[in-house]
N, C-alpha and C positions, 0 to 999 in steps of 0.2 A: 440511448447512447450505446448500450450493450445488451445483447440478447444471447443467453445460453439456453439451448434447447436440447433436452434429453441427453445430457452429457454423461458418458460412462468412462471410467478410468480404473484400470486394475494394474497391479504390479506383480512381478514374478509369475506371469501367466504360464500355466502348464506345469508348475512345480508345486510341491507340498506347501510352499510359503505363499501361494497365490492369495492376493487380498484385493477385494474390490473397495476402492476408496471413494469414488464418486458413483452414485447410483441413481440414474435417471434424474440428474440435477437440472432444474429449470430456474432461470433468474432473468428478470428484465430490470435494467438500470436506466432510469430516465436522466435526460440531460440536466446537470446541476445537482443531482443526488449526492449526498455524502452519507454513505452507508457504513455502519459499523457491523462487524461480523464476530459473533461469539459462538463458542461450542467447546466441548470437551476435547481431550487429546484423541486424535484419530478420527475426528468428526469430518475431516476433509477440507478444512479452512485454507490452509496453505497450498494444498494440492489444487484447489479451485483457482487461487491466484496464479499458480504456476501454469495452469492450462490456459488462462487468459493471456499471460505474458508469452506463452509459446515455449516455455521450458519443457513441458510435457506435451506430447501429442495425444489427443483424446482417442479412445477406442471406438467411440460412437457419439453421434449428435453433431450439432453445428454451433458455431460461435459467430455472431455478427457484431461488428463494431461500426457504429454510425452508418448502418445499412450495408456495409461491405463484409462479405464472407471472409473471415480470417482463419477459419478452422485449420487449414493446412499451411498457413503462412509461417515462416521461420521466426524464431525469437528476434533475430536481427531486423527483419522487416517490421515486426510489430514495435520495436524499440523507437521507431520514428514517431509514433503517436501514442505510446504508452510510457508514462513515467513511473519509476519504481523506487521505493526506499526499503531496504532490507532490515532484518532484525540485528544483524551484526554490523556495528558502526565501521568495521574495517572493510566492508564491501561497498561498492558503488563509487569509490574514489581511488585515485592513484596516489599512494602515500608519499612517493618520492618527488612528486611534482608540487609546485606552489599552489596556493588557494586560487589565484587568478588563472593559472594554467588549467586547473580542473574546471573552473567555471567557463573558460574559453571553449573547452571541449564540448561541454553541455550546450553552450550558447550556439555553437556552430552545427549542432545536430540538425540533420535534414538539409543543410545548406551545401552549395557546391564548394569544393576545395580548390584553392589556387595558390600561386606563389605570392608572397608578400610578408610584411612584418608580422611577427607572431601575434602580438596583441596591440591594437591601435589605442590611441589616447581616448578616443570615443568609447571603445569597448571597455576600457579600464574604468571609466567613469560610470558606465552602466553597472559593472560589477560592484563598484564602491557603494553606489546607492542601494543596490539589492542587499548587500551585506549589512549596511547600516540599519535596515529595517528589522534585522534579527535582534538588534540590541545587545550584541555580544562583543562589540569592539573589534570585530574581525575586519572591518573596512580599513583599519590602520595596520593590518598584518597580512596584506595580500601576497607578500613575497615569502610568507612562512610556508614551509612544507606541511602538507595536510597530515602527514604521519606524526607530526609533533603536537597536534591538537588533542584535546580531551575527547572522550567518547561522545559527550553531548554536543560539543562544538562541531565535531566531525559529522554527526548525524544531521545537524542543522545545515551544514554545507551540502550534504547529500540531498536534503530536502529541497534546497535552493536549486541545485543542479537538475533535479527531476522536474522542476517547474519553471525554469528560465524561459524555455520555449514551451508555451502553454500546451500541455498534452491533452489529448481527447479524454484520457482516463488516467488517474493517478492511483497506484496501488501501494498501500502502506501495510507491509507484512510484519506485524508485531514490532514496529520500528522503535519502540521505547522499552522493549522487554529487557534489554541488556544494560539499561541505565539505572542509576540510583533514583529513588523516588522524586527528589527535588528536580533533578535534571530531566527525568521523564515528564514531569508536569510542564516544565518549560518547553520541551520539544513538542508536546501535545498542543500547547497554546499556540506555538509558532505554526504548527500544521494547520490548525483551525483557522488562524489568521490568513495564511496564504491561500487556503482553499476558498474562504469567503471573499477575499479581496479580488481574486482572479476568477471567481465563479467557476471553479473546477468541478468536474465530476470525479468522485473519489470513493474508493473501497478500502476500509481499514480493518484488518484483522487484529483483534486484541484478546488477551487473556483476562482482562480486567472488566468485570460486569459493570462497575460504576462508570468507567470511562466509556463503555459502549452505550450507556444510558445518557451520559452527559454530552457526548459529542454527536454531531450529525443530525440529519432529519429523518433517518430511517435506521432500524435495527433488524438484522436477520440472525436467527439462531440455526446452527447446523447440527445434525446428528445422523450417524449412519450414512454419510455421503450425500445427504440431501438437505434442503431447507425445510425446517419444521415450523418455523415461526417467522413472520414478517410484519413488523410493527412500525407505524409512522404517524406523523401528525400529532394531534393532541394526546392520543393514547400513549405515544412514546414519551411525551413530556411528563406524563403522570406516573410513568413506570418506577418501580422500586426493584431492588434485587430480589426481595421476597416474591413480588409478582412474577418475575422471570422464572424463578425456581418452580413456582406453582404451575405456571404455564408449561414448562418443560416436562414436569412430572405428569401432567394431565395428558399431554400429547404423546409423549414417548412411552409412558407406562413404567418409567424407571426413575431413579434419583440421580441428580447431577452430583457427581462425586469428584470432579477435578479440583484438587486443592488449590492450585494456582489461580483458578478463576474465583473460587469462593473467598480466598484470602486476599485477593488483589484489591 
């Protein structure tokens, strides 16, 4: 579904603050993969997602999505077939608009625009059924402004918006990091449920090693702007945090010292 070949990305080029964040990064994502991404601060995790989404233009290399070269396509063009949920629950939704209006914008993505009633009765029923699957009671609050929802509720709505029109690729960028533990667990369960039921291809960056082990069919670890570990199948099912730490130290020659990952 996605191929990243020899990707290079640096910031502040030509200054004393120049920093290479992605260094000859290579990644192949198969159709239906749910990949969790782990790594210390500055490993390049979020930058990798941003290059896939088109937020950053790569300095070198190529990106293919479902066989199409999207290396130089804009973020707007890629948004037609890439869904995304951000770390900040405030992003990804229009807070002054109602829940159903936010869902309508997402539902009509890639469709032709025309004159007509804002939301039809048929559309409203689609949104109601989709919201009911979340188990948060939001199907009875569709006229509520999104800005009045809690962080967890808002993130659940954002997740629904990102997947209403089945994307070729779903990007989850530490989308539970700003939530309390109980809400984070609920949103993760919803994410897993939606990905499995819709057979989505997904890439989830997380700072929590246990979550990286528990979710998805494949785990990759990044360090120094490249992938140093790629585990799937039975090997991933048997993984422990201790195993991951030992593998990291063996491959990188250093210790994993990111507190938020270890304590997560």
